[in-house]
N, CA, C and O atoms as a GROMACS GRO file, in nm:
protein
  428
    1MET      N    1   1.103   3.849 -12.268
    1MET     CA    2   1.013   3.718 -12.206
    1MET      C    3   0.906   3.780 -12.116
    1MET      O    4   0.924   3.866 -12.030
    2THR      N    5   0.775   3.711 -12.159
    2THR     CA    6   0.669   3.756 -12.091
    2THR      C    7   0.627   3.648 -11.969
    2THR      O    8   0.676   3.535 -11.970
    3ARG      N    9   0.559   3.679 -11.893
    3ARG     CA   10   0.516   3.570 -11.804
    3ARG      C   11   0.464   3.442 -11.847
    3ARG      O   12   0.495   3.333 -11.798
    4SER      N   13   0.371   3.463 -11.955
    4SER     CA   14   0.319   3.344 -12.032
    4SER      C   15   0.446   3.256 -12.080
    4SER      O   16   0.452   3.134 -12.066
    5ASP      N   17   0.539   3.328 -12.133
    5ASP     CA   18   0.646   3.268 -12.184
    5ASP      C   19   0.735   3.184 -12.094
    5ASP      O   20   0.794   3.082 -12.130
    6LEU      N   21   0.738   3.230 -11.993
    6LEU     CA   22   0.803   3.180 -11.860
    6LEU      C   23   0.735   3.028 -11.838
    6LEU      O   24   0.791   2.919 -11.836
    7VAL      N   25   0.606   3.060 -11.823
    7VAL     CA   26   0.509   2.941 -11.800
    7VAL      C   27   0.546   2.833 -11.893
    7VAL      O   28   0.585   2.725 -11.848
    8GLU      N   29   0.537   2.855 -12.027
    8GLU     CA   30   0.538   2.770 -12.131
    8GLU      C   31   0.691   2.705 -12.126
    8GLU      O   32   0.708   2.583 -12.130
    9GLU      N   33   0.791   2.790 -12.118
    9GLU     CA   34   0.924   2.735 -12.093
    9GLU      C   35   0.933   2.626 -11.966
    9GLU      O   36   0.985   2.516 -11.979
   10LEU      N   37   0.880   2.669 -11.856
   10LEU     CA   38   0.868   2.565 -11.713
   10LEU      C   39   0.801   2.427 -11.762
   10LEU      O   40   0.849   2.315 -11.746
   11ALA      N   41   0.678   2.461 -11.826
   11ALA     CA   42   0.608   2.327 -11.858
   11ALA      C   43   0.662   2.250 -11.962
   11ALA      O   44   0.643   2.128 -11.961
   12ALA      N   45   0.739   2.314 -12.069
   12ALA     CA   46   0.816   2.244 -12.132
   12ALA      C   47   0.944   2.154 -12.098
   12ALA      O   48   0.973   2.050 -12.159
   13ARG      N   49   1.014   2.206 -11.997
   13ARG     CA   50   1.130   2.177 -11.937
   13ARG      C   51   1.087   2.078 -11.858
   13ARG      O   52   1.158   1.978 -11.872
   14PHE      N   53   0.987   2.060 -11.768
   14PHE     CA   54   0.962   1.966 -11.665
   14PHE      C   55   0.812   1.888 -11.724
   14PHE      O   56   0.701   1.937 -11.702
   15ALA      N   57   0.828   1.783 -11.788
   15ALA     CA   58   0.704   1.708 -11.851
   15ALA      C   59   0.586   1.679 -11.730
   15ALA      O   60   0.467   1.704 -11.749
   16GLN      N   61   0.641   1.621 -11.600
   16GLN     CA   62   0.552   1.609 -11.501
   16GLN      C   63   0.478   1.745 -11.472
   16GLN      O   64   0.380   1.730 -11.400
   17LEU      N   65   0.500   1.852 -11.506
   17LEU     CA   66   0.427   1.960 -11.449
   17LEU      C   67   0.324   1.972 -11.578
   17LEU      O   68   0.354   1.958 -11.696
   18THR      N   69   0.182   2.004 -11.515
   18THR     CA   70   0.101   2.068 -11.620
   18THR      C   71   0.120   2.204 -11.642
   18THR      O   72   0.196   2.275 -11.577
   19HIS      N   73   0.041   2.243 -11.745
   19HIS     CA   74   0.040   2.397 -11.772
   19HIS      C   75  -0.017   2.479 -11.646
   19HIS      O   76   0.032   2.587 -11.612
   20ARG      N   77  -0.106   2.428 -11.590
   20ARG     CA   78  -0.174   2.498 -11.484
   20ARG      C   79  -0.072   2.484 -11.361
   20ARG      O   80  -0.056   2.583 -11.289
   21ASP      N   81  -0.004   2.371 -11.336
   21ASP     CA   82   0.083   2.365 -11.228
   21ASP      C   83   0.204   2.484 -11.244
   21ASP      O   84   0.245   2.564 -11.160
   22ALA      N   85   0.239   2.468 -11.364
   22ALA     CA   86   0.345   2.567 -11.419
   22ALA      C   87   0.334   2.698 -11.385
   22ALA      O   88   0.423   2.762 -11.328
   23GLU      N   89   0.200   2.752 -11.425
   23GLU     CA   90   0.159   2.885 -11.408
   23GLU      C   91   0.118   2.915 -11.268
   23GLU      O   92   0.114   3.031 -11.228
   24TYR      N   93   0.085   2.805 -11.188
   24TYR     CA   94   0.065   2.821 -11.055
   24TYR      C   95   0.220   2.836 -10.966
   24TYR      O   96   0.230   2.910 -10.868
   25ALA      N   97   0.303   2.777 -11.006
   25ALA     CA   98   0.453   2.789 -10.962
   25ALA      C   99   0.517   2.943 -10.988
   25ALA      O  100   0.571   3.013 -10.903
   26VAL      N  101   0.498   2.971 -11.107
   26VAL     CA  102   0.534   3.124 -11.168
   26VAL      C  103   0.506   3.226 -11.075
   26VAL      O  104   0.576   3.312 -11.021
   27LYS      N  105   0.326   3.182 -11.068
   27LYS     CA  106   0.251   3.306 -10.993
   27LYS      C  107   0.301   3.301 -10.875
   27LYS      O  108   0.344   3.411 -10.840
   28THR      N  109   0.316   3.201 -10.784
   28THR     CA  110   0.369   3.198 -10.654
   28THR      C  111   0.502   3.242 -10.616
   28THR      O  112   0.525   3.295 -10.507
   29ILE      N  113   0.595   3.219 -10.710
   29ILE     CA  114   0.749   3.278 -10.713
   29ILE      C  115   0.725   3.445 -10.724
   29ILE      O  116   0.772   3.518 -10.637
   30LEU      N  117   0.668   3.486 -10.810
   30LEU     CA  118   0.649   3.619 -10.838
   30LEU      C  119   0.573   3.700 -10.725
   30LEU      O  120   0.613   3.810 -10.685
   31ASP      N  121   0.467   3.639 -10.679
   31ASP     CA  122   0.409   3.701 -10.566
   31ASP      C  123   0.481   3.693 -10.441
   31ASP      O  124   0.460   3.785 -10.362
   32ALA      N  125   0.556   3.608 -10.408
   32ALA     CA  126   0.662   3.610 -10.300
   32ALA      C  127   0.757   3.723 -10.307
   32ALA      O  128   0.785   3.808 -10.223
   33MET      N  129   0.802   3.704 -10.437
   33MET     CA  130   0.913   3.829 -10.464
   33MET      C  131   0.836   3.980 -10.438
   33MET      O  132   0.892   4.071 -10.378
   34SER      N  133   0.733   3.987 -10.480
   34SER     CA  134   0.661   4.116 -10.477
   34SER      C  135   0.628   4.136 -10.307
   34SER      O  136   0.661   4.243 -10.256
   35ASP      N  137   0.583   4.063 -10.247
   35ASP     CA  138   0.543   4.057 -10.115
   35ASP      C  139   0.689   4.100 -10.038
   35ASP      O  140   0.687   4.198  -9.963
   36ALA      N  141   0.793   4.037 -10.055
   36ALA     CA  142   0.920   4.059 -10.001
   36ALA      C  143   0.958   4.191 -10.019
   36ALA      O  144   1.001   4.244  -9.917
   37LEU      N  145   0.953   4.278 -10.147
   37LEU     CA  146   1.000   4.391 -10.167
   37LEU      C  147   0.905   4.497 -10.107
   37LEU      O  148   0.940   4.605 -10.058
   38VAL      N  149   0.765   4.442 -10.120
   38VAL     CA  150   0.672   4.555 -10.036
   38VAL      C  151   0.700   4.561  -9.877
   38VAL      O  152   0.674   4.659  -9.807
   39ARG      N  153   0.748   4.457  -9.840
   39ARG     CA  154   0.780   4.456  -9.690
   39ARG      C  155   0.920   4.522  -9.655
   39ARG      O  156   0.967   4.522  -9.542
   40GLY      N  157   0.980   4.578  -9.765
   40GLY     CA  158   1.132   4.632  -9.771
   40GLY      C  159   1.239   4.510  -9.766
   40GLY      O  160   1.353   4.541  -9.732
   41HIS      N  161   1.218   4.409  -9.790
   41HIS     CA  162   1.324   4.312  -9.773
   41HIS      C  163   1.409   4.322  -9.930
   41HIS      O  164   1.365   4.370 -10.034
   42ARG      N  165   1.533   4.263  -9.906
   42ARG     CA  166   1.622   4.223 -10.025
   42ARG      C  167   1.596   4.105 -10.091
   42ARG      O  168   1.563   4.010 -10.021
   43ILE      N  169   1.603   4.091 -10.203
   43ILE     CA  170   1.598   3.940 -10.265
   43ILE      C  171   1.726   3.927 -10.343
   43ILE      O  172   1.754   4.005 -10.434
   44GLU      N  173   1.801   3.828 -10.304
   44GLU     CA  174   1.921   3.805 -10.379
   44GLU      C  175   1.918   3.645 -10.435
   44GLU      O  176   1.895   3.547 -10.365
   45ILE      N  177   1.940   3.646 -10.546
   45ILE     CA  178   1.947   3.495 -10.623
   45ILE      C  179   2.098   3.488 -10.678
   45ILE      O  180   2.142   3.561 -10.767
   46ARG      N  181   2.157   3.407 -10.621
   46ARG     CA  182   2.305   3.399 -10.647
   46ARG      C  183   2.307   3.342 -10.806
   46ARG      O  184   2.233   3.255 -10.851
   47GLY      N  185   2.412   3.415 -10.876
   47GLY     CA  186   2.427   3.417 -11.009
   47GLY      C  187   2.312   3.479 -11.106
   47GLY      O  188   2.319   3.469 -11.228
   48PHE      N  189   2.234   3.528 -11.054
   48PHE     CA  190   2.138   3.596 -11.125
   48PHE      C  191   2.120   3.759 -11.108
   48PHE      O  192   2.117   3.843 -11.198
   49GLY      N  193   2.110   3.776 -10.983
   49GLY     CA  194   2.101   3.933 -10.934
   49GLY      C  195   2.023   3.943 -10.834
   49GLY      O  196   1.951   3.851 -10.797
   50SER      N  197   2.029   4.071 -10.770
   50SER     CA  198   1.944   4.096 -10.646
   50SER      C  199   1.856   4.208 -10.674
   50SER      O  200   1.880   4.290 -10.762
   51PHE      N  201   1.739   4.211 -10.589
   51PHE     CA  202   1.644   4.299 -10.600
   51PHE      C  203   1.644   4.382 -10.480
   51PHE      O  204   1.671   4.321 -10.377
   52SER      N  205   1.616   4.523 -10.466
   52SER     CA  206   1.601   4.583 -10.341
   52SER      C  207   1.505   4.715 -10.370
   52SER      O  208   1.496   4.742 -10.489
   53VAL      N  209   1.465   4.762 -10.321
   53VAL     CA  210   1.392   4.882 -10.298
   53VAL      C  211   1.448   5.007 -10.281
   53VAL      O  212   1.478   5.032 -10.164
   54ASN      N  213   1.474   5.104 -10.372
   54ASN     CA  214   1.541   5.244 -10.346
   54ASN      C  215   1.456   5.353 -10.329
   54ASN      O  216   1.355   5.360 -10.399
   55ARG      N  217   1.484   5.447 -10.242
   55ARG     CA  218   1.394   5.583 -10.207
   55ARG      C  219   1.447   5.677 -10.318
   55ARG      O  220   1.566   5.694 -10.347
   56ARG      N  221   1.351   5.728 -10.369
   56ARG     CA  222   1.369   5.857 -10.437
   56ARG      C  223   1.297   5.967 -10.355
   56ARG      O  224   1.176   5.963 -10.330
   57PRO      N  225   1.378   6.063 -10.315
   57PRO     CA  226   1.335   6.171 -10.238
   57PRO      C  227   1.252   6.263 -10.305
   57PRO      O  228   1.271   6.276 -10.426
   58PRO      N  229   1.163   6.329 -10.249
   58PRO     CA  230   1.083   6.413 -10.296
   58PRO      C  231   1.148   6.550 -10.384
   58PRO      O  232   1.259   6.596 -10.358
   59ARG      N  233   1.061   6.601 -10.486
   59ARG     CA  234   1.140   6.691 -10.561
   59ARG      C  235   1.045   6.781 -10.631
   59ARG      O  236   0.924   6.764 -10.645
   60ILE      N  237   1.125   6.892 -10.679
   60ILE     CA  238   1.022   6.994 -10.780
   60ILE      C  239   1.053   6.955 -10.918
   60ILE      O  240   1.166   6.959 -10.965
   61GLY      N  241   0.944   6.916 -10.984
   61GLY     CA  242   0.941   6.890 -11.138
   61GLY      C  243   0.867   7.008 -11.206
   61GLY      O  244   0.816   7.096 -11.137
   62ARG      N  245   0.862   7.010 -11.342
   62ARG     CA  246   0.796   7.086 -11.450
   62ARG      C  247   0.685   7.006 -11.508
   62ARG      O  248   0.697   6.886 -11.532
   63ASN      N  249   0.565   7.083 -11.533
   63ASN     CA  250   0.479   7.020 -11.615
   63ASN      C  251   0.529   7.076 -11.738
   63ASN      O  252   0.553   7.196 -11.752
   64PRO      N  253   0.546   6.970 -11.848
   64PRO     CA  254   0.593   7.013 -12.007
   64PRO      C  255   0.515   7.088 -12.052
   64PRO      O  256   0.559   7.186 -12.111
   65ARG      N  257   0.378   7.068 -12.042
   65ARG     CA  258   0.286   7.136 -12.105
   65ARG      C  259   0.283   7.288 -12.084
   65ARG      O  260   0.284   7.375 -12.171
   66SER      N  261   0.277   7.302 -11.937
   66SER     CA  262   0.244   7.448 -11.923
   66SER      C  263   0.370   7.525 -11.853
   66SER      O  264   0.368   7.647 -11.841
   67GLY      N  265   0.474   7.449 -11.809
   67GLY     CA  266   0.609   7.495 -11.760
   67GLY      C  267   0.604   7.531 -11.606
   67GLY      O  268   0.696   7.579 -11.540
   68GLU      N  269   0.488   7.500 -11.568
   68GLU     CA  270   0.437   7.516 -11.410
   68GLU      C  271   0.532   7.427 -11.322
   68GLU      O  272   0.566   7.317 -11.366
   69SER      N  273   0.569   7.460 -11.223
   69SER     CA  274   0.662   7.376 -11.123
   69SER      C  275   0.539   7.281 -11.037
   69SER      O  276   0.437   7.330 -10.988
   70VAL      N  277   0.574   7.149 -11.034
   70VAL     CA  278   0.491   7.058 -10.969
   70VAL      C  279   0.578   6.988 -10.852
   70VAL      O  280   0.698   6.962 -10.866
   71GLN      N  281   0.513   6.964 -10.745
   71GLN     CA  282   0.596   6.888 -10.647
   71GLN      C  283   0.567   6.737 -10.650
   71GLN      O  284   0.454   6.689 -10.641
   72ILE      N  285   0.669   6.674 -10.662
   72ILE     CA  286   0.680   6.514 -10.704
   72ILE      C  287   0.708   6.485 -10.554
   72ILE      O  288   0.797   6.541 -10.490
   73PRO      N  289   0.615   6.384 -10.502
   73PRO     CA  290   0.633   6.316 -10.372
   73PRO      C  291   0.733   6.233 -10.369
   73PRO      O  292   0.789   6.206 -10.475
   74GLU      N  293   0.773   6.178 -10.255
   74GLU     CA  294   0.882   6.069 -10.239
   74GLU      C  295   0.824   5.937 -10.289
   74GLU      O  296   0.705   5.909 -10.278
   75LYS      N  297   0.915   5.861 -10.344
   75LYS     CA  298   0.862   5.740 -10.396
   75LYS      C  299   0.947   5.615 -10.359
   75LYS      O  300   1.068   5.636 -10.361
   76ARG      N  301   0.913   5.503 -10.331
   76ARG     CA  302   1.006   5.385 -10.310
   76ARG      C  303   0.984   5.294 -10.463
   76ARG      O  304   0.876   5.263 -10.514
   77VAL      N  305   1.110   5.269 -10.509
   77VAL     CA  306   1.110   5.180 -10.660
   77VAL      C  307   1.167   5.067 -10.624
   77VAL      O  308   1.247   5.060 -10.531
   78PRO      N  309   1.126   4.957 -10.701
   78PRO     CA  310   1.220   4.826 -10.708
   78PRO      C  311   1.342   4.864 -10.789
   78PRO      O  312   1.339   4.949 -10.878
   79HIS      N  313   1.462   4.790 -10.749
   79HIS     CA  314   1.576   4.799 -10.832
   79HIS      C  315   1.621   4.675 -10.838
   79HIS      O  316   1.606   4.592 -10.748
   80PHE      N  317   1.692   4.653 -10.966
   80PHE     CA  318   1.750   4.509 -11.001
   80PHE      C  319   1.905   4.527 -11.031
   80PHE      O  320   1.949   4.609 -11.112
   81LYS      N  321   1.976   4.448 -10.964
   81LYS     CA  322   2.128   4.477 -10.991
   81LYS      C  323   2.179   4.324 -11.027
   81LYS      O  324   2.184   4.228 -10.950
   82PRO      N  325   2.212   4.328 -11.156
   82PRO     CA  326   2.243   4.189 -11.218
   82PRO      C  327   2.371   4.124 -11.150
   82PRO      O  328   2.466   4.195 -11.122
   83GLY      N  329   2.372   3.992 -11.125
   83GLY     CA  330   2.503   3.932 -11.050
   83GLY      C  331   2.602   3.912 -11.172
   83GLY      O  332   2.572   3.928 -11.290
   84LYS      N  333   2.722   3.874 -11.124
   84LYS     CA  334   2.835   3.890 -11.193
   84LYS      C  335   2.813   3.778 -11.315
   84LYS      O  336   2.841   3.804 -11.432
   85ALA      N  337   2.759   3.652 -11.271
   85ALA     CA  338   2.754   3.551 -11.366
   85ALA      C  339   2.668   3.593 -11.483
   85ALA      O  340   2.703   3.568 -11.599
   86LEU      N  341   2.536   3.670 -11.449
   86LEU     CA  342   2.454   3.707 -11.539
   86LEU      C  343   2.511   3.814 -11.624
   86LEU      O  344   2.478   3.811 -11.742
   87ARG      N  345   2.599   3.917 -11.581
   87ARG     CA  346   2.631   4.010 -11.649
   87ARG      C  347   2.754   3.947 -11.767
   87ARG      O  348   2.767   3.993 -11.880
   88GLU      N  349   2.818   3.859 -11.725
   88GLU     CA  350   2.922   3.792 -11.791
   88GLU      C  351   2.855   3.694 -11.910
   88GLU      O  352   2.910   3.670 -12.018
   89ALA      N  353   2.736   3.646 -11.872
   89ALA     CA  354   2.673   3.545 -12.002
   89ALA      C  355   2.604   3.649 -12.083
   89ALA      O  356   2.591   3.610 -12.199
   90VAL      N  357   2.558   3.760 -12.064
   90VAL     CA  358   2.493   3.823 -12.140
   90VAL      C  359   2.609   3.903 -12.234
   90VAL      O  360   2.594   3.932 -12.352
   91ASP      N  361   2.717   3.927 -12.159
   91ASP     CA  362   2.834   3.992 -12.232
   91ASP      C  363   2.873   3.896 -12.358
   91ASP      O  364   2.867   3.935 -12.474
   92ALA      N  365   2.912   3.772 -12.323
   92ALA     CA  366   2.958   3.680 -12.389
   92ALA      C  367   2.875   3.636 -12.489
   92ALA      O  368   2.929   3.603 -12.594
   93LYS      N  369   2.729   3.625 -12.476
   93LYS     CA  370   2.634   3.590 -12.564
   93LYS      C  371   2.613   3.695 -12.686
   93LYS      O  372   2.603   3.677 -12.808
   94THR      N  373   2.611   3.812 -12.606
   94THR     CA  374   2.593   3.957 -12.733
   94THR      C  375   2.719   3.951 -12.816
   94THR      O  376   2.708   3.961 -12.939
   95ALA      N  377   2.863   3.933 -12.747
   95ALA     CA  378   2.972   3.932 -12.835
   95ALA      C  379   2.962   3.849 -12.953
   95ALA      O  380   2.994   3.881 -13.067
   96GLU      N  381   2.911   3.729 -12.910
   96GLU     CA  382   2.907   3.601 -13.003
   96GLU      C  383   2.814   3.652 -13.120
   96GLU      O  384   2.855   3.645 -13.236
   97LEU      N  385   2.677   3.710 -13.088
   97LEU     CA  386   2.591   3.756 -13.194
   97LEU      C  387   2.652   3.854 -13.262
   97LEU      O  388   2.651   3.844 -13.385
   98ASP      N  389   2.705   3.944 -13.215
   98ASP     CA  390   2.767   4.060 -13.294
   98ASP      C  391   2.870   3.991 -13.415
   98ASP      O  392   2.872   4.017 -13.535
   99ALA      N  393   2.948   3.900 -13.340
   99ALA     CA  394   3.050   3.840 -13.439
   99ALA      C  395   2.979   3.782 -13.553
   99ALA      O  396   3.017   3.813 -13.666
  100LYS      N  397   2.883   3.702 -13.537
  100LYS     CA  398   2.801   3.632 -13.625
  100LYS      C  399   2.748   3.724 -13.736
  100LYS      O  400   2.755   3.696 -13.855
  101GLU      N  401   2.691   3.844 -13.685
  101GLU     CA  402   2.642   3.957 -13.766
  101GLU      C  403   2.747   4.016 -13.867
  101GLU      O  404   2.725   4.036 -13.987
  102ALA      N  405   2.864   4.040 -13.801
  102ALA     CA  406   2.966   4.098 -13.888
  102ALA      C  407   3.021   3.989 -13.989
  102ALA      O  408   3.075   4.021 -14.095
  103LYS      N  409   3.005   3.865 -13.950
  103LYS     CA  410   3.056   3.758 -14.069
  103LYS      C  411   2.936   3.773 -14.205
  103LYS      O  412   2.963   3.779 -14.325
  104VAL      N  413   2.811   3.777 -14.147
  104VAL     CA  414   2.698   3.779 -14.253
  104VAL      C  415   2.710   3.919 -14.331
  104VAL      O  416   2.680   3.923 -14.450
  105ARG      N  417   2.748   4.016 -14.272
  105ARG     CA  418   2.738   4.159 -14.356
  105ARG      C  419   2.862   4.163 -14.450
  105ARG      O  420   2.862   4.232 -14.551
  106LYS      N  421   3.000   4.064 -14.400
  106LYS     CA  422   3.095   4.062 -14.498
  106LYS      C  423   3.070   3.969 -14.633
  106LYS      O  424   3.132   3.984 -14.738
  107ALA      N  425   2.989   3.891 -14.614
  107ALA     CA  426   2.962   3.808 -14.711
  107ALA      C  427   2.860   3.838 -14.800
  107ALA      O  428   2.833   3.761 -14.891
   0.00000   0.00000   0.00000
């Protein structure tokens, strides 16, 4: 699902929202989440999951073309950990789809 798909879904579910309002709402939420992660805060959405920032320490890597050693600096990267409800929903839905595919293959 892309950002524009999310805007379309939001506009379709809430008839009182114009497409422009839905786009503004999605942009506002994503900007607020980005700003919180930049400031080093953790975001937790119950039933969905949590976002946090992980630190990757500096390390020595290799240039695959020349084989030369390269110093890779420390990085801070966003990390998503799905919540229990999301994990269970995805597992149940994929198991259901796999069962349907197995029936189709047998027929």
